[in-house]
Each structure stands twice: as C-alpha cells, then as structure tokens.
Biopython code that builds the backbone (N, CA, C, O; Angstrom):
import numpy as np
from Bio.PDB.StructureBuilder import StructureBuilder

atoms = [
    (1, "UNK", "N", (13.551, 9.436, -12.170)),
    (1, "UNK", "CA", (14.881, 9.307, -12.722)),
    (1, "UNK", "C", (15.418, 7.905, -12.411)),
    (1, "UNK", "O", (15.298, 7.423, -11.285)),
    (2, "UNK", "N", (15.998, 7.271, -13.397)),
    (2, "UNK", "CA", (16.499, 5.912, -13.237)),
    (2, "UNK", "C", (18.002, 5.928, -12.984)),
    (2, "UNK", "O", (18.732, 6.753, -13.532)),
    (3, "UNK", "N", (18.444, 5.006, -12.148)),
    (3, "UNK", "CA", (19.855, 4.879, -11.829)),
    (3, "UNK", "C", (20.298, 3.459, -12.162)),
    (3, "UNK", "O", (19.756, 2.498, -11.617)),
    (4, "UNK", "N", (21.277, 3.320, -13.048)),
    (4, "UNK", "CA", (21.798, 2.002, -13.397)),
    (4, "UNK", "C", (22.879, 1.606, -12.391)),
    (4, "UNK", "O", (23.783, 2.384, -12.087)),
    (5, "UNK", "N", (22.764, 0.384, -11.886)),
    (5, "UNK", "CA", (23.714, -0.153, -10.925)),
    (5, "UNK", "C", (24.034, -1.587, -11.304)),
    (5, "UNK", "O", (23.282, -2.215, -12.049)),
    (6, "UNK", "N", (25.144, -2.109, -10.800)),
    (6, "UNK", "CA", (25.404, -3.539, -10.981)),
    (6, "UNK", "C", (24.357, -4.309, -10.185)),
    (6, "UNK", "O", (23.773, -3.761, -9.251)),
    (7, "UNK", "N", (24.107, -5.571, -10.536)),
    (7, "UNK", "CA", (23.126, -6.353, -9.775)),
    (7, "UNK", "C", (23.436, -6.404, -8.281)),
    (7, "UNK", "O", (22.530, -6.300, -7.453)),
    (8, "UNK", "N", (24.699, -6.560, -7.939)),
    (8, "UNK", "CA", (25.082, -6.631, -6.522)),
    (8, "UNK", "C", (24.825, -5.303, -5.816)),
    (8, "UNK", "O", (24.317, -5.277, -4.696)),
    (9, "UNK", "N", (25.180, -4.194, -6.483)),
    (9, "UNK", "CA", (24.965, -2.873, -5.892)),
    (9, "UNK", "C", (23.468, -2.579, -5.745)),
    (9, "UNK", "O", (23.046, -1.951, -4.773)),
    (10, "UNK", "N", (22.677, -3.032, -6.706)),
    (10, "UNK", "CA", (21.238, -2.830, -6.636)),
    (10, "UNK", "C", (20.632, -3.603, -5.465)),
    (10, "UNK", "O", (19.837, -3.051, -4.704)),
    (11, "UNK", "N", (20.999, -4.864, -5.319)),
    (11, "UNK", "CA", (20.502, -5.668, -4.194)),
    (11, "UNK", "C", (20.951, -5.055, -2.868)),
    (11, "UNK", "O", (20.157, -4.960, -1.933)),
    (12, "UNK", "N", (22.217, -4.639, -2.778)),
    (12, "UNK", "CA", (22.720, -3.996, -1.559)),
    (12, "UNK", "C", (21.924, -2.727, -1.235)),
    (12, "UNK", "O", (21.573, -2.484, -0.081)),
    (13, "UNK", "N", (21.645, -1.925, -2.264)),
    (13, "UNK", "CA", (20.890, -0.692, -2.062)),
    (13, "UNK", "C", (19.540, -0.990, -1.423)),
    (13, "UNK", "O", (19.170, -0.358, -0.433)),
    (14, "UNK", "N", (18.795, -1.954, -1.983)),
    (14, "UNK", "CA", (17.453, -2.223, -1.477)),
    (14, "UNK", "C", (17.464, -2.840, -0.082)),
    (14, "UNK", "O", (16.614, -2.501, 0.742)),
    (15, "UNK", "N", (18.389, -3.723, 0.195)),
    (15, "UNK", "CA", (18.473, -4.295, 1.540)),
    (15, "UNK", "C", (18.848, -3.213, 2.547)),
    (15, "UNK", "O", (18.262, -3.135, 3.627)),
    (16, "UNK", "N", (19.826, -2.378, 2.195)),
    (16, "UNK", "CA", (20.221, -1.275, 3.077)),
    (16, "UNK", "C", (19.046, -0.318, 3.295)),
    (16, "UNK", "O", (18.796, 0.113, 4.420)),
    (17, "UNK", "N", (18.328, 0.014, 2.220)),
    (17, "UNK", "CA", (17.161, 0.894, 2.320)),
    (17, "UNK", "C", (16.137, 0.321, 3.299)),
    (17, "UNK", "O", (15.633, 1.038, 4.163)),
    (18, "UNK", "N", (15.833, -0.962, 3.166)),
    (18, "UNK", "CA", (14.850, -1.596, 4.043)),
    (18, "UNK", "C", (15.265, -1.533, 5.506)),
    (18, "UNK", "O", (14.453, -1.213, 6.375)),
    (19, "UNK", "N", (16.530, -1.839, 5.777)),
    (19, "UNK", "CA", (16.972, -1.871, 7.176)),
    (19, "UNK", "C", (17.146, -0.482, 7.768)),
    (19, "UNK", "O", (16.908, -0.286, 8.960)),
    (20, "UNK", "N", (17.560, 0.494, 6.947)),
    (20, "UNK", "CA", (17.693, 1.853, 7.466)),
    (20, "UNK", "C", (16.328, 2.508, 7.673)),
    (20, "UNK", "O", (16.119, 3.205, 8.665)),
    (21, "UNK", "N", (15.417, 2.289, 6.756)),
    (21, "UNK", "CA", (14.102, 2.929, 6.825)),
    (21, "UNK", "C", (13.174, 2.234, 7.820)),
    (21, "UNK", "O", (12.414, 2.896, 8.527)),
    (22, "UNK", "N", (13.234, 0.910, 7.877)),
    (22, "UNK", "CA", (12.287, 0.164, 8.701)),
    (22, "UNK", "C", (12.943, -0.602, 9.847)),
    (22, "UNK", "O", (12.273, -1.363, 10.543)),
    (23, "UNK", "N", (14.218, -0.412, 10.044)),
    (23, "UNK", "CA", (14.958, -0.905, 11.212)),
    (23, "UNK", "C", (14.902, -2.417, 11.431)),
    (23, "UNK", "O", (14.883, -2.883, 12.570)),
    (24, "UNK", "N", (14.876, -3.172, 10.347)),
    (24, "UNK", "CA", (15.009, -4.619, 10.462)),
    (24, "UNK", "C", (13.875, -5.332, 11.150)),
    (24, "UNK", "O", (14.100, -6.350, 11.805)),
    (25, "UNK", "N", (12.662, -4.830, 11.024)),
    (25, "UNK", "CA", (11.522, -5.514, 11.622)),
    (25, "UNK", "C", (11.370, -6.902, 11.007)),
    (25, "UNK", "O", (11.981, -7.197, 9.980)),
    (26, "UNK", "N", (10.578, -7.733, 11.615)),
    (26, "UNK", "CA", (10.375, -9.094, 11.109)),
    (26, "UNK", "C", (9.840, -9.063, 9.675)),
    (26, "UNK", "O", (10.242, -9.869, 8.835)),
    (27, "UNK", "N", (8.943, -8.139, 9.411)),
    (27, "UNK", "CA", (8.381, -7.991, 8.066)),
    (27, "UNK", "C", (9.484, -7.653, 7.057)),
    (27, "UNK", "O", (9.517, -8.215, 5.962)),
    (28, "UNK", "N", (10.377, -6.744, 7.419)),
    (28, "UNK", "CA", (11.500, -6.365, 6.551)),
    (28, "UNK", "C", (12.420, -7.560, 6.322)),
    (28, "UNK", "O", (12.892, -7.762, 5.203)),
    (29, "UNK", "N", (12.679, -8.335, 7.334)),
    (29, "UNK", "CA", (13.552, -9.508, 7.172)),
    (29, "UNK", "C", (12.965, -10.504, 6.193)),
    (29, "UNK", "O", (13.702, -11.128, 5.429)),
    (30, "UNK", "N", (11.640, -10.667, 6.201)),
    (30, "UNK", "CA", (10.997, -11.587, 5.248)),
    (30, "UNK", "C", (11.196, -11.106, 3.814)),
    (30, "UNK", "O", (11.498, -11.909, 2.932)),
    (31, "UNK", "N", (11.034, -9.824, 3.572)),
    (31, "UNK", "CA", (11.160, -9.270, 2.226)),
    (31, "UNK", "C", (12.626, -9.189, 1.804)),
    (31, "UNK", "O", (12.957, -9.508, 0.662)),
    (32, "UNK", "N", (13.498, -8.772, 2.702)),
    (32, "UNK", "CA", (14.913, -8.606, 2.376)),
    (32, "UNK", "C", (15.542, -9.905, 1.891)),
    (32, "UNK", "O", (16.453, -9.891, 1.063)),
    (33, "UNK", "N", (15.056, -11.018, 2.405)),
    (33, "UNK", "CA", (15.633, -12.297, 1.982)),
    (33, "UNK", "C", (15.352, -12.602, 0.510)),
    (33, "UNK", "O", (16.031, -13.445, -0.076)),
    (34, "UNK", "N", (14.380, -11.944, -0.092)),
    (34, "UNK", "CA", (14.038, -12.177, -1.497)),
    (34, "UNK", "C", (14.714, -11.206, -2.453)),
    (34, "UNK", "O", (14.710, -11.457, -3.659)),
    (35, "UNK", "N", (15.290, -10.122, -1.981)),
    (35, "UNK", "CA", (15.823, -9.076, -2.855)),
    (35, "UNK", "C", (16.905, -9.615, -3.783)),
    (35, "UNK", "O", (16.805, -9.442, -4.998)),
    (36, "UNK", "N", (17.921, -10.253, -3.252)),
    (36, "UNK", "CA", (19.000, -10.778, -4.091)),
    (36, "UNK", "C", (18.504, -11.821, -5.070)),
    (36, "UNK", "O", (18.951, -11.863, -6.217)),
    (37, "UNK", "N", (17.587, -12.660, -4.631)),
    (37, "UNK", "CA", (17.009, -13.693, -5.485)),
    (37, "UNK", "C", (16.290, -13.068, -6.680)),
    (37, "UNK", "O", (16.474, -13.517, -7.812)),
    (38, "UNK", "N", (15.484, -12.049, -6.445)),
    (38, "UNK", "CA", (14.745, -11.377, -7.514)),
    (38, "UNK", "C", (15.703, -10.672, -8.466)),
    (38, "UNK", "O", (15.554, -10.780, -9.683)),
    (39, "UNK", "N", (16.679, -9.954, -7.929)),
    (39, "UNK", "CA", (17.645, -9.237, -8.769)),
    (39, "UNK", "C", (18.430, -10.208, -9.642)),
    (39, "UNK", "O", (18.613, -9.957, -10.833)),
    (40, "UNK", "N", (18.894, -11.308, -9.069)),
    (40, "UNK", "CA", (19.644, -12.287, -9.866)),
    (40, "UNK", "C", (18.757, -12.941, -10.920)),
    (40, "UNK", "O", (19.233, -13.248, -12.013)),
    (41, "UNK", "N", (17.480, -13.160, -10.618)),
    (41, "UNK", "CA", (16.561, -13.710, -11.605)),
    (41, "UNK", "C", (16.366, -12.769, -12.782)),
    (41, "UNK", "O", (16.357, -13.202, -13.934)),
    (42, "UNK", "N", (16.211, -11.481, -12.496)),
    (42, "UNK", "CA", (16.072, -10.488, -13.565)),
    (42, "UNK", "C", (17.353, -10.436, -14.391)),
    (42, "UNK", "O", (17.304, -10.383, -15.620)),
    (43, "UNK", "N", (18.492, -10.450, -13.718)),
    (43, "UNK", "CA", (19.767, -10.414, -14.433)),
    (43, "UNK", "C", (19.882, -11.603, -15.381)),
    (43, "UNK", "O", (20.370, -11.460, -16.502)),
    (44, "UNK", "N", (19.447, -12.746, -14.945)),
    (44, "UNK", "CA", (19.540, -13.949, -15.773)),
    (44, "UNK", "C", (18.666, -13.838, -17.020)),
    (44, "UNK", "O", (19.031, -14.354, -18.077)),
    (45, "UNK", "N", (17.525, -13.175, -16.908)),
    (45, "UNK", "CA", (16.602, -13.047, -18.037)),
    (45, "UNK", "C", (16.982, -11.899, -18.973)),
    (45, "UNK", "O", (16.977, -12.069, -20.192)),
    (46, "UNK", "N", (17.308, -10.742, -18.417)),
    (46, "UNK", "CA", (17.538, -9.556, -19.259)),
    (46, "UNK", "C", (18.982, -9.082, -19.270)),
    (46, "UNK", "O", (19.273, -8.067, -19.902)),
    (47, "UNK", "N", (19.887, -9.761, -18.609)),
    (47, "UNK", "CA", (21.253, -9.274, -18.498)),
    (47, "UNK", "C", (21.308, -8.171, -17.459)),
    (47, "UNK", "O", (20.503, -8.146, -16.527)),
    (48, "UNK", "N", (22.244, -7.273, -17.616)),
    (48, "UNK", "CA", (22.412, -6.201, -16.634)),
    (48, "UNK", "C", (21.608, -4.965, -17.005)),
    (48, "UNK", "O", (21.855, -3.889, -16.461)),
    (49, "UNK", "N", (20.653, -5.096, -17.918)),
    (49, "UNK", "CA", (19.892, -3.948, -18.407)),
    (49, "UNK", "C", (18.677, -3.662, -17.524)),
    (49, "UNK", "O", (17.541, -3.672, -17.999)),
    (50, "UNK", "N", (18.919, -3.411, -16.258)),
    (50, "UNK", "CA", (17.838, -2.995, -15.370)),
    (50, "UNK", "C", (18.356, -1.899, -14.479)),
    (50, "UNK", "O", (19.562, -1.665, -14.408)),
    (51, "UNK", "N", (17.453, -1.222, -13.797)),
    (51, "UNK", "CA", (17.825, -0.009, -13.080)),
    (51, "UNK", "C", (16.919, 0.212, -11.881)),
    (51, "UNK", "O", (15.847, -0.381, -11.761)),
    (52, "UNK", "N", (17.386, 1.081, -11.002)),
    (52, "UNK", "CA", (16.546, 1.507, -9.885)),
    (52, "UNK", "C", (15.701, 2.662, -10.384)),
    (52, "UNK", "O", (16.222, 3.671, -10.861)),
    (53, "UNK", "N", (14.403, 2.504, -10.269)),
    (53, "UNK", "CA", (13.461, 3.572, -10.604)),
    (53, "UNK", "C", (12.777, 3.973, -9.311)),
    (53, "UNK", "O", (12.277, 3.125, -8.572)),
    (54, "UNK", "N", (12.760, 5.235, -9.052)),
    (54, "UNK", "CA", (12.244, 5.738, -7.784)),
    (54, "UNK", "C", (13.095, 5.158, -6.653)),
    (54, "UNK", "O", (14.098, 4.494, -6.912)),
    (55, "UNK", "N", (12.711, 5.398, -5.432)),
    (55, "UNK", "CA", (13.552, 4.887, -4.344)),
    (55, "UNK", "C", (13.255, 3.428, -4.029)),
    (55, "UNK", "O", (14.059, 2.764, -3.375)),
    (56, "UNK", "N", (12.087, 2.904, -4.495)),
    (56, "UNK", "CA", (11.711, 1.554, -4.085)),
    (56, "UNK", "C", (11.285, 0.657, -5.239)),
    (56, "UNK", "O", (10.534, -0.293, -5.021)),
    (57, "UNK", "N", (11.741, 0.928, -6.458)),
    (57, "UNK", "CA", (11.344, 0.096, -7.588)),
    (57, "UNK", "C", (12.538, -0.255, -8.464)),
    (57, "UNK", "O", (13.444, 0.554, -8.664)),
    (58, "UNK", "N", (12.518, -1.473, -8.980)),
    (58, "UNK", "CA", (13.479, -1.916, -9.983)),
    (58, "UNK", "C", (12.730, -1.958, -11.305)),
    (58, "UNK", "O", (11.633, -2.512, -11.374)),
    (59, "UNK", "N", (13.303, -1.386, -12.349)),
    (59, "UNK", "CA", (12.667, -1.408, -13.659)),
    (59, "UNK", "C", (13.549, -2.116, -14.666)),
    (59, "UNK", "O", (14.775, -2.094, -14.558)),
    (60, "UNK", "N", (12.915, -2.749, -15.651)),
    (60, "UNK", "CA", (13.665, -3.396, -16.721)),
    (60, "UNK", "C", (12.790, -3.554, -17.946)),
    (60, "UNK", "O", (11.562, -3.547, -17.856)),
    (61, "UNK", "N", (13.437, -3.696, -19.098)),
    (61, "UNK", "CA", (12.751, -3.941, -20.363)),
    (61, "UNK", "C", (12.977, -5.388, -20.758)),
    (61, "UNK", "O", (14.061, -5.936, -20.558)),
    (62, "UNK", "N", (11.946, -6.002, -21.319)),
    (62, "UNK", "CA", (12.039, -7.389, -21.772)),
    (62, "UNK", "C", (11.210, -7.522, -23.044)),
    (62, "UNK", "O", (9.993, -7.335, -23.025)),
    (63, "UNK", "N", (11.868, -7.843, -24.131)),
    (63, "UNK", "CA", (11.213, -7.991, -25.435)),
    (63, "UNK", "C", (10.346, -6.779, -25.778)),
    (63, "UNK", "O", (9.206, -6.920, -26.220)),
    (64, "UNK", "N", (10.906, -5.587, -25.565)),
    (64, "UNK", "CA", (10.219, -4.358, -25.930)),
    (64, "UNK", "C", (9.105, -3.923, -24.986)),
    (64, "UNK", "O", (8.392, -2.962, -25.276)),
    (65, "UNK", "N", (8.946, -4.607, -23.873)),
    (65, "UNK", "CA", (7.925, -4.256, -22.884)),
    (65, "UNK", "C", (8.612, -3.846, -21.591)),
    (65, "UNK", "O", (9.677, -4.364, -21.255)),
    (66, "UNK", "N", (8.004, -2.919, -20.870)),
    (66, "UNK", "CA", (8.587, -2.433, -19.620)),
    (66, "UNK", "C", (7.931, -3.126, -18.432)),
    (66, "UNK", "O", (6.722, -3.355, -18.405)),
    (67, "UNK", "N", (8.776, -3.454, -17.443)),
    (67, "UNK", "CA", (8.316, -4.100, -16.218)),
    (67, "UNK", "C", (8.914, -3.380, -15.019)),
    (67, "UNK", "O", (9.923, -2.683, -15.131)),
    (68, "UNK", "N", (8.273, -3.562, -13.873)),
    (68, "UNK", "CA", (8.849, -3.053, -12.636)),
    (68, "UNK", "C", (8.622, -4.074, -11.530)),
    (68, "UNK", "O", (7.650, -4.829, -11.537)),
    (69, "UNK", "N", (9.543, -4.070, -10.590)),
    (69, "UNK", "CA", (9.439, -4.897, -9.395)),
    (69, "UNK", "C", (9.102, -3.939, -8.278)),
    (69, "UNK", "O", (9.757, -2.913, -8.099)),
    (70, "UNK", "N", (8.079, -4.284, -7.532)),
    (70, "UNK", "CA", (7.670, -3.382, -6.464)),
    (70, "UNK", "C", (7.170, -4.184, -5.275)),
    (70, "UNK", "O", (6.834, -5.363, -5.384)),
    (71, "UNK", "N", (7.134, -3.518, -4.156)),
    (71, "UNK", "CA", (6.556, -4.109, -2.956)),
    (71, "UNK", "C", (5.124, -3.615, -2.845)),
    (71, "UNK", "O", (4.862, -2.424, -3.010)),
    (72, "UNK", "N", (4.197, -4.521, -2.567)),
    (72, "UNK", "CA", (2.798, -4.171, -2.373)),
    (72, "UNK", "C", (2.442, -4.518, -0.933)),
    (72, "UNK", "O", (2.683, -5.638, -0.482)),
    (73, "UNK", "N", (1.875, -3.569, -0.223)),
    (73, "UNK", "CA", (1.581, -3.769, 1.196)),
    (73, "UNK", "C", (0.505, -4.807, 1.449)),
    (73, "UNK", "O", (0.620, -5.609, 2.376)),
    (74, "UNK", "N", (-0.527, -4.802, 0.643)),
    (74, "UNK", "CA", (-1.612, -5.773, 0.828)),
    (74, "UNK", "C", (-2.113, -6.224, -0.542)),
    (74, "UNK", "O", (-2.201, -5.431, -1.479)),
    (75, "UNK", "N", (-2.434, -7.497, -0.638)),
    (75, "UNK", "CA", (-3.069, -8.031, -1.834)),
    (75, "UNK", "C", (-4.207, -8.937, -1.382)),
    (75, "UNK", "O", (-4.308, -9.272, -0.202)),
    (76, "UNK", "N", (-5.060, -9.330, -2.318)),
    (76, "UNK", "CA", (-6.136, -10.260, -1.966)),
    (76, "UNK", "C", (-5.559, -11.583, -1.494)),
    (76, "UNK", "O", (-6.085, -12.208, -0.574)),
    (77, "UNK", "N", (-4.476, -12.004, -2.128)),
    (77, "UNK", "CA", (-3.876, -13.289, -1.780)),
    (77, "UNK", "C", (-3.118, -13.247, -0.466)),
    (77, "UNK", "O", (-3.004, -14.265, 0.216)),
    (78, "UNK", "N", (-2.596, -12.078, -0.102)),
    (78, "UNK", "CA", (-1.807, -11.991, 1.120)),
    (78, "UNK", "C", (-1.983, -10.626, 1.781)),
    (78, "UNK", "O", (-1.492, -9.625, 1.259)),
    (79, "UNK", "N", (-2.659, -10.569, 2.896)),
    (79, "UNK", "CA", (-2.828, -9.288, 3.581)),
    (79, "UNK", "C", (-1.519, -8.739, 4.146)),
    (79, "UNK", "O", (-1.456, -7.573, 4.534)),
    (80, "UNK", "N", (-0.464, -9.577, 4.196)),
    (80, "UNK", "CA", (0.839, -9.109, 4.681)),
    (80, "UNK", "C", (1.664, -8.464, 3.578)),
    (80, "UNK", "O", (2.719, -7.896, 3.857)),
    (81, "UNK", "N", (1.211, -8.539, 2.341)),
    (81, "UNK", "CA", (1.932, -7.915, 1.252)),
    (81, "UNK", "C", (2.960, -8.844, 0.639)),
    (81, "UNK", "O", (3.077, -10.005, 1.032)),
    (82, "UNK", "N", (3.713, -8.321, -0.339)),
    (82, "UNK", "CA", (4.720, -9.128, -0.990)),
    (82, "UNK", "C", (5.367, -8.392, -2.149)),
    (82, "UNK", "O", (5.095, -7.215, -2.383)),
    (83, "UNK", "N", (6.215, -9.092, -2.864)),
    (83, "UNK", "CA", (6.942, -8.543, -4.004)),
    (83, "UNK", "C", (6.186, -8.927, -5.268)),
    (83, "UNK", "O", (5.784, -10.079, -5.432)),
    (84, "UNK", "N", (5.990, -7.948, -6.173)),
    (84, "UNK", "CA", (5.328, -8.205, -7.442)),
    (84, "UNK", "C", (6.202, -7.752, -8.599)),
    (84, "UNK", "O", (6.923, -6.760, -8.492)),
    (85, "UNK", "N", (6.136, -8.483, -9.704)),
    (85, "UNK", "CA", (6.704, -8.034, -10.972)),
    (85, "UNK", "C", (5.500, -7.716, -11.846)),
    (85, "UNK", "O", (4.681, -8.590, -12.130)),
    (86, "UNK", "N", (5.397, -6.462, -12.269)),
    (86, "UNK", "CA", (4.240, -6.029, -13.042)),
    (86, "UNK", "C", (4.684, -5.397, -14.350)),
    (86, "UNK", "O", (5.730, -4.750, -14.419)),
    (87, "UNK", "N", (3.881, -5.590, -15.383)),
    (87, "UNK", "CA", (4.126, -4.932, -16.651)),
    (87, "UNK", "C", (3.606, -3.510, -16.557)),
    (87, "UNK", "O", (2.507, -3.273, -16.055)),
    (88, "UNK", "N", (4.395, -2.570, -17.039)),
    (88, "UNK", "CA", (3.998, -1.172, -17.062)),
    (88, "UNK", "C", (3.393, -0.928, -18.432)),
    (88, "UNK", "O", (4.072, -1.045, -19.452)),
    (89, "UNK", "N", (2.121, -0.590, -18.449)),
    (89, "UNK", "CA", (1.406, -0.415, -19.705)),
    (89, "UNK", "C", (1.653, 0.973, -20.280)),
    (89, "UNK", "O", (1.901, 1.917, -19.531)),
    (90, "UNK", "N", (1.589, 1.107, -21.597)),
    (90, "UNK", "CA", (1.772, 2.428, -22.218)),
    (90, "UNK", "C", (0.679, 3.394, -21.761)),
    (90, "UNK", "O", (-0.426, 2.984, -21.405)),
    (91, "UNK", "N", (1.012, 4.677, -21.779)),
    (91, "UNK", "CA", (0.038, 5.683, -21.435)),
    (91, "UNK", "C", (-0.102, 5.929, -19.948)),
    (91, "UNK", "O", (-1.034, 6.609, -19.519)),
    (92, "UNK", "N", (0.784, 5.401, -19.173)),
    (92, "UNK", "CA", (0.684, 5.607, -17.738)),
    (92, "UNK", "C", (1.052, 7.052, -17.403)),
    (92, "UNK", "O", (1.819, 7.696, -18.119)),
    (93, "UNK", "N", (0.504, 7.532, -16.333)),
    (93, "UNK", "CA", (0.857, 8.857, -15.849)),
    (93, "UNK", "C", (1.665, 8.690, -14.591)),
    (93, "UNK", "O", (2.790, 8.190, -14.619)),
    (94, "UNK", "N", (1.091, 9.109, -13.495)),
    (94, "UNK", "CA", (1.725, 8.904, -12.200)),
    (94, "UNK", "C", (1.709, 7.411, -11.893)),
    (94, "UNK", "O", (0.969, 6.661, -12.530)),
    (95, "UNK", "N", (2.501, 6.973, -10.940)),
    (95, "UNK", "CA", (2.505, 5.542, -10.602)),
    (95, "UNK", "C", (1.084, 5.040, -10.336)),
    (95, "UNK", "O", (0.271, 5.727, -9.717)),
    (96, "UNK", "N", (0.813, 3.852, -10.808)),
    (96, "UNK", "CA", (-0.526, 3.279, -10.694)),
    (96, "UNK", "C", (-0.912, 3.056, -9.233)),
    (96, "UNK", "O", (-0.120, 2.552, -8.436)),
    (97, "UNK", "N", (-2.101, 3.428, -8.911)),
    (97, "UNK", "CA", (-2.588, 3.168, -7.570)),
    (97, "UNK", "C", (-3.304, 1.826, -7.521)),
    (97, "UNK", "O", (-3.268, 1.139, -6.500)),
    (98, "UNK", "N", (-3.942, 1.455, -8.596)),
    (98, "UNK", "CA", (-4.651, 0.186, -8.695)),
    (98, "UNK", "C", (-4.131, -0.555, -9.917)),
    (98, "UNK", "O", (-3.578, 0.063, -10.826)),
    (99, "UNK", "N", (-4.297, -1.845, -9.949)),
    (99, "UNK", "CA", (-3.815, -2.643, -11.070)),
    (99, "UNK", "C", (-4.333, -2.121, -12.399)),
    (99, "UNK", "O", (-3.560, -2.045, -13.355)),
    (100, "UNK", "N", (-5.585, -1.763, -12.502)),
    (100, "UNK", "CA", (-6.163, -1.341, -13.770)),
    (100, "UNK", "C", (-5.660, 0.024, -14.217)),
    (100, "UNK", "O", (-5.896, 0.421, -15.358)),
    (101, "UNK", "N", (-4.981, 0.738, -13.353)),
    (101, "UNK", "CA", (-4.560, 2.100, -13.667)),
    (101, "UNK", "C", (-3.158, 2.167, -14.254)),
    (101, "UNK", "O", (-2.525, 3.219, -14.164)),
    (102, "UNK", "N", (-2.650, 1.111, -14.841)),
    (102, "UNK", "CA", (-1.370, 1.240, -15.516)),
    (102, "UNK", "C", (-0.410, 0.096, -15.319)),
    (102, "UNK", "O", (0.752, 0.219, -15.706)),
    (103, "UNK", "N", (-0.826, -1.004, -14.742)),
    (103, "UNK", "CA", (0.090, -2.130, -14.601)),
    (103, "UNK", "C", (-0.691, -3.431, -14.549)),
    (103, "UNK", "O", (-1.882, -3.454, -14.236)),
    (104, "UNK", "N", (0.003, -4.502, -14.862)),
    (104, "UNK", "CA", (-0.608, -5.832, -14.837)),
    (104, "UNK", "C", (0.362, -6.743, -14.118)),
    (104, "UNK", "O", (1.548, -6.756, -14.447)),
    (105, "UNK", "N", (-0.106, -7.503, -13.150)),
    (105, "UNK", "CA", (0.766, -8.380, -12.365)),
    (105, "UNK", "C", (1.219, -9.555, -13.207)),
    (105, "UNK", "O", (0.396, -10.236, -13.819)),
    (106, "UNK", "N", (2.515, -9.798, -13.243)),
    (106, "UNK", "CA", (3.097, -10.924, -13.943)),
    (106, "UNK", "C", (3.452, -12.031, -12.955)),
    (106, "UNK", "O", (3.184, -13.207, -13.203)),
    (107, "UNK", "N", (4.055, -11.646, -11.839)),
    (107, "UNK", "CA", (4.503, -12.607, -10.832)),
    (107, "UNK", "C", (4.361, -11.969, -9.471)),
    (107, "UNK", "O", (4.700, -10.800, -9.287)),
    (108, "UNK", "N", (3.868, -12.721, -8.528)),
    (108, "UNK", "CA", (3.792, -12.239, -7.152)),
    (108, "UNK", "C", (4.451, -13.254, -6.235)),
    (108, "UNK", "O", (4.308, -14.461, -6.432)),
    (109, "UNK", "N", (5.155, -12.779, -5.257)),
    (109, "UNK", "CA", (5.714, -13.603, -4.191)),
    (109, "UNK", "C", (5.276, -12.970, -2.906)),
    (109, "UNK", "O", (5.716, -11.870, -2.572)),
    (110, "UNK", "N", (4.421, -13.640, -2.180)),
    (110, "UNK", "CA", (3.907, -13.085, -0.937)),
    (110, "UNK", "C", (4.730, -13.611, 0.226)),
    (110, "UNK", "O", (5.157, -14.765, 0.250)),
    (111, "UNK", "N", (4.933, -12.733, 1.176)),
    (111, "UNK", "CA", (5.707, -13.122, 2.354)),
    (111, "UNK", "C", (4.867, -13.802, 3.374)),
    (111, "UNK", "O", (5.371, -14.192, 4.428)),
]
sb = StructureBuilder()
sb.init_structure("model")
sb.init_model(0)
sb.init_chain("A")
sb.init_seg("    ")
for serial, (resi, resn, name, xyz) in enumerate(atoms, 1):
    if name == "N":
        sb.init_residue(resn, " ", resi, " ")
    sb.init_atom(name, np.array(xyz, "f"), 0.0, 1.0, " ", f" {name:<3s}", serial, name[0])
structure = sb.get_structure()
C-alpha cells in the first residue's frame, strides 16, 4: 500500500524510521544524511508525485515508467551497502531479491 506525503514529511519519516529502528548507529548516520537530498532530487524531477511504498521504499513514476528508491545492504561496488534508484520492470511479483528478478539499477550512491 502506498502513502502519499509531502517531500518534507517523507524525508522526516525515513530519518525517524532509521533512528528509531537502528538507534543512530554510524551506518545509519551515513545513510540518513542522504535521505533529504534524494527526496528533493526526486521532487525536482517528478514534482510531488511520489510516495512511500512499504516501510522502507520511496516509489515514483517518470515518463510512464515506475521507479523505487531503496537501501541495499551489500553490492559488488560497496560491501557496506548504499541507496539505489531502480526501475521496477513490468510483471514483477514479490519484491525482487536479485537485480534480474524485477528491477534494474539506475543510480547508486554507496556510503
């Protein structure tokens, strides 16, 4: 279920979620510093037409294609994980476990 929020409320939600769930660890502080930046970047590209999908994903449509912003714990480029913007491909079922199973990375920011 998707929840539409203002950009500020969305950024506040994710930062609050990170600090309440993970208690402000150093890893959380690295990621939290990017939340507002990512949300404002999406707002600049698509306007306010984005939403919180699931408890830890931001979703938005751009030129008829669906995208999501998510945190990935480990990648080949960064074993510490990072924030990714991925295209959600048609025909997806449950959230993709691997890149080939329903998403394609558009942008990654590793912490």
